[in-house]
N, C-alpha and C positions, 0 to 999 in steps of 0.2 A: 431170477425171471419169474413173473407171476404165472401160475398155472391157469390156462385159459378158462375152464369152468369157474374157478374161484374169482377170476377177474370179472367175468360176466355177472356173477352173483353180486360182486361189489358194486358194479355199475347200476344194477337193478335196485339194490338197497339205497344207493345215493339218490336215484330218481324218486323212489318212494318217499324218502325222507324230505326231499324238496317239495313233493306234492302235499306232504302232511303239514309242513310248516312254510306256507307260501310267503309269509311276511319276512322270512329270513333271507330270501333270495331276491334281492332288489338290485337296482342299478347303483352305481357308486354314490355313497351318501353325500349330502351337502355338508357344509361346515356345521359342526356340532356347537350349539349355543346352550348355555346353562338352562336346564329345564326341558330341552328337547327330549323326545322319546327314544329310548333304546328299543331294540326289537322285542325284548321280553317285558316291556313296560305293562303294568296292569291297566285295565280298561279306563278307569277314571283319571288316570294321569294325563290324558289328552286335554289340550286346551279347549275352552268353551267357545261359544258363538260370538262373543264380543271382541271387537278391536280394543286395544289397550292404550290408554293415554297415561302420561306420567308428568308430575310437576313437583317442584321442591318448594317448601315453605319454611320460613324462619319464625319460630314462636318464642315468646318470652313469658316465663312463669315468674311473676313479680314477688319480691319479698320472701324468698326462700332462705332457710337456714344455711349459712355458708360453713358447712361442717368441716371442710378442710382448713379453714382459717379460724375456726372457733377458738377463743381464748388467746388469740394473738394480738388483741387490741383492735380498735376500730369497730365498725359496724359488723354485727354477726349475721346480717341478712344481705342477700344479693339478688339481683334479677337474673334468674337462671335461664340461659338460652337453650333452646331445643330445635335442632334442624330435623325436619321430617321429609320423607319422600312419600308421595301419594300416587298410587296406581288406581285406575278407575276405568269402567266401561266407557268406550269412546265411539263417536261416529266413525264409521269406516270411510276413509277418504281415498278416492282414486289417485293412485300415484304416490301415496304417502310412503315414506321410508319406514318400514316396520322395524328395521334393525337400528338399535340405539347403542351408543357407547357410554358406559358408566365410568366415572373417575373415582378410583379407589386407591388406597395405600396399604402396604404391608409394613410390619415392624411394630415397634412399641415406643410410644412417646417416652423420652427420657432414658431409654436403654442404649448404652454405647455399643453393645454387641448386636442390636437389632434396630438400626436406624430406620427412619421413615423413608420408604421407597414408593413413589407414585407408580401406578400402572392403570391400565384400562381393560375392561372386558365388555363383551357384547350381550345385549338382551334383545327382547322382541317387544317393543313398545314405541310409541310416538310421542315425542316431547311436546307438551302443551296442546295436545289434540282436543277437539271439541267434545265435551262430555255427552254421553248418550242419555237422554232423558226419556224414559219409557213410561212416564205417568206416575210411577211409584218409585220412591227412593230405594237405594240398594243397601243391604246390610253392611255394617262397618266391621272391619277386621283390623285390630291393632297388633303390630309385630314388634317384639322387643328382643334385641340381640344380647349376647353374653358379654362377659368382661374378659378381654377387650373384644370389640367388634365394630359393626357399623350398620347403618340402615340398609346397606347393600349386601348384607351377609347371606340373605336367603331370597335372592331375586327369582330363582327358579320357582319359588312358591308364591311370591307376591304377584308376579305377572300372571301366573296360572290362575290364581283366585280371581283377579280382576277380570280375566277373560270369561269367568263363569258368573259374573253378576255380583261382585262385591267391590266396595271401595276399601282399599287396603292402604293403611298408613304405617310406615316403618320409621322408628325413632332412632336418631343419633343421641344416645344418652350421654349428656355432657359429663366429662371427667371419667368416661368409661369406654371411649372409642380408641382405635389405634392412634389417632392423631393427638388426642388430649388426655390420655390415661392419667388419672390422678390417684390419690389414696383410696383404698378400697372402702373406706367408711362412706364415701359419697355414694357408691353403688349400693351398699347395704341400706342406706337411708332413703335414697331418692328413687329407687327403681319403681316401686308401686306408686309413688307420688307422681312420677312422670307419666305413668300409664293413665292415671285418673285425670290429670291435667289435659293430656292430649284428647281424651274422650270428651271432656267439656269443650275444648276448642273445636273439635269436629262438629259437635252439636251446635255451637255458636255459628260456625261458618256455614252450616247447612241452611241457616236462616238469614245469612248475609247476602243481600242482592248484588253486592259487588264482587262476591267470591265465585270462582268456578264450581265450588261445591254446593252452591245454592240449589236446594231441591234435589240434590244427588244422593245425600247420605241419610240413612235411617240409624241415627245414633242410639235409638231406643232398642235396637236389635244388634248387639255388638258381641264379637268374639275377641278374645285376647290370646295371642300366640306368643310364647316366650321360649327362649333357648338358654339353658344353663342359668346364669343370673337373671335372664329374662324369664325363665321358668320359675325361679324363686319369687320374682315380683308377681307373676301371674297367680301363683298359689296363694299369696297373701291377698291380692285383690279379690280372689274368688271367695274368700271367707275364712282362710286359715290364718288366724292371728299368730304373730310370733310368740314363742314361749318366753317366760321370764329369763331363761338362760341366754336367749339370743342377744339381749342387751349387753352381755359380757363380751361380745365380739368387739365392742368399742373400748374395752379395757377401762382405763381410768378417765376416759373422756366423758365427763358427766353430761355435757350438753347433748352428745350423740346418744348416750344411753337413754336419757330422758326422752329424746325425740323418737327413738325406736320403740319405746314403751307405748307411745301413742298409737302404734300399729299392732299392739300385742293383744292376745286373747284376753277377754274379759274387760278390756278398756272400753267404756261407753263411747268415747270419741271414735274409736276404731269400728265398733259395731255399727255406729250410725253412718260410717263411710262406705259400707258395703253397698255397691251400686247395682240396683236391679236392672239397669240397662245392659249390664254384662251378662249374657245368657249362657255362655260356655267358655271354657279355656282349653287350649292345647299346650301342654308343657313338655318340651323336648329337654330331656336330661336335667330336670330342675335340681339346683344345688341347695344344700342346707341341712338335709335330714341328719347326715353324719355328724354335723357340728351342733346339733341340738337346737336348731332354729325352730322346729315344730315339736309339739307333743300331741298326745291323743286328743285332748280337748280342742286344740287348735284345728287339727285336721278334720275333726268332726264338723267344723263350721262350714266346710265346702258343701254346698247344697245344690250346685248347678252341675250339669253334665261336664265331664272332664275326659280328655284324651291325653294319656301319658305315652311318650315314645322314648325308648331307652336302648342302650347297648348293654348286653349282659356282663361285659367286662369293663364297664365304666369305672375308671380309676380316678375320676375327678369328683363326680357326684355320688359314686357308689351305686350299687344295684340292689342287692338283697336288703342291705341296711340303709339304702338311700332312696332311689327312685321308686323301687317296688314297695318299700315301706310307706312312702307317701301314698301310693296307689291303694295299698291295703288299709291305710289309716283313714282314708277319706270315705268313711262308712256311710255317709249320708248323700253321697254323690252317685249318680248313674255314670259309671266310669269304665274306661277301656284302657288296657295296657298293650301296646305293640312293642315287642322286643326283637331286636336284631341280635341273634346269637353270636357271641364272640366279638361283637363290635365294642369299641370303647366309647369315648365321650362325644365324638364328632358326628352325631347322627342327623344333624340339622343343616349344616352350612352348604353353600355352593361347593362345587369341586375346587381343588387346589389350583390356583392360577399357574400358568406356565412359568411366570417370573419367579415363583417360589422355588422352582427346581434348578435355577441357574447355579453354575459352579461357584462354590464359595459362599452361597447363601446359608444363613443360619437354618438349621433343621426345623426349628419351631415355626418358620414361615410356611413350610409345607404341612407340618403336623397340626397347624392351627385349623386346617380344613380337612385333611385326609384321614382315612381309617386304614389300618394295616391289613384288614381282612376284607372289608366290603368296598366295592366300587361306589364312590360317592354319587355318581350319576344314577346308579341303580337305586340307591337309597332315596335320592331326590324323587325319582318316579314313584316309588312306593309311598313316600310321604304325600306327594300330590294326590295319589289315589285315596288314601285313608283320610286325609284332612278334608278332601272334597266330600267323601261319604259322610263324615262326622258333621261337618257344617251344613251339608245339604239336609240331613235328617233333623238336627237339633236347632239350627239357626233359621233355615228356610222352611222347616216343617214338611219336607217332601218324603213321604213314606217309601218311595221307590229306592231310596238309598239304604234302607234297613238291611237288605239282603247282603250287602257288602260288609256289614259289620257283624254278621252272624256266621262265623266260621268255626270249625273245630280247632281247639287249641293245639291239637297234634297235626302238624302239616303233612304227615304221612297218611293220615286217616282218610282224607278225601281232598279233591281239588277245591280251591277257594273261589267264590264268585268273582269274576272279573280278572282272574289270573290265568295266564297261559299254562298249559300242562307242564308239570315238573319245575315250576318256578317259585314255589313257596318254601323250598328248603331253606333252613336257617331263620325262618320267621316264626314268631309265636304271638297269638292274639288272645287276650283274656278279657272277660267282661264280668263285672259285679254290679248288681242292682243295689240301689240305696237301701239302707237298713230301715229307715223311717220314711 
C-alpha cells in the first residue's frame, strides 16, 4: 500500500511532468503513416506548407552498355528503362484524398528463399494532383535507392521535401530493385549514369509544354540524395572519380572494367561529366570505401557541400574505414557528418512493413528496413530535420537554417536547436570546412 504523502508527491510530480511536456499528453493518435511525427520529433521534421502531388513516369535511356550480357553474343547495347516517381508541390484541392496507397514488394528477384511478395503501404500525397506554379520553379531533388531497393524506399523523406517546395524524383534503378535484381556489375556501372540521365530528363521535361513538369522544375539547382549504393553513385557524381582499383570489381570482364574507368579519377571524359547543376549531395551510408572504390585524389574532387549520414556500427559500408573515411577524405567539400551511435546500415529507409514480420517470413525482409537499436520512425524524423536544414541552407540559400547545423559535437554539452530537451542522446554531428 502506498504511503499517502509519497502518493501525493507522485501525483504532483506527474502533473508537473505533464505541464512541462504538453505535446506528450494528447488524445489517442491517428493512424501512423511513414513520415508522420513522433512526439519527440525535431522541429524541421514537420511537413511544409504545400500539398503534395505524385506521378509515375517511364523513361528510356537509349543505347546503354548491356553489361550483364556483355560478351554473350549479339548487341552489347540496350535501351535501358527507368521508372521514376515524382513528388511535387500541388494545388490544395478541397475534398482531395491526401492518403495514398503505394504498391511495393518485398523479397529478392531470383531468390528461392525470398520470393517476391506484393504489399501496400500508405503515404500522404494525391495522385496526379495539379502542380502548384508559384511563378518560380522549384529546386530538384533526385533520390537513389540501395541494392536492392525501389523508388518507394524513402517516401517519408520524398513526400516531406515536396511539401517544402522541392520537386523530388526517385528512381527505380533497373537490375537493382527488389523486382528485377540482376548481377551487381549493373549497379556498379549504371548508378551514376542513371542519376545524370534523370537530371537531363527532368531538365528536358521542365521545358516540355505537354508535361506536368513544365515550368515546375529548376534543374539548374539540384540535390542528389543516395542511400548505400545510391550513396556510392552520389559520391561519384559529386566529383569523386573511382580509383584505378575499382575497375577490378568487374574481375576479368574487360568491357565492364573499361566502362568503369570512364568514371575514374583523372579520366578527361569523367572530369567533363561533373555537372554544375548538382549543387549538393546527401549520402546515406555510402558504400565502396572499404573495397577501394575511392582514393585520396578522387575524394578531393568533391567540391560541393555534402551531408553524410551513418550508423557507427555499419557492417555493410563500414564506419571508421568506410563512411567516415569518405567524409574525412572529401577535403575540398564543406561537409557534415551525422552519426547514429550504435546503428548499423539501415539509417535511411522507411520503417519495416508489417508484412515483413509475418510468421515464417525470411528475417532479411525485416532487416532490410529495421535497425536493432534505433526506432526507424525516429531516425526518419531526424533525417527529415537535418536534410531540410541542409537543403534549405545550401540549395535554397536561406540563412535561417544555419543554426540547425551549428551544434556541439557532444550531445551532452548543450541542447541542439530544434530538438526537444533530452532527445539528442545517441547523435553526433560533425562539420569540416573545405581545405581550399
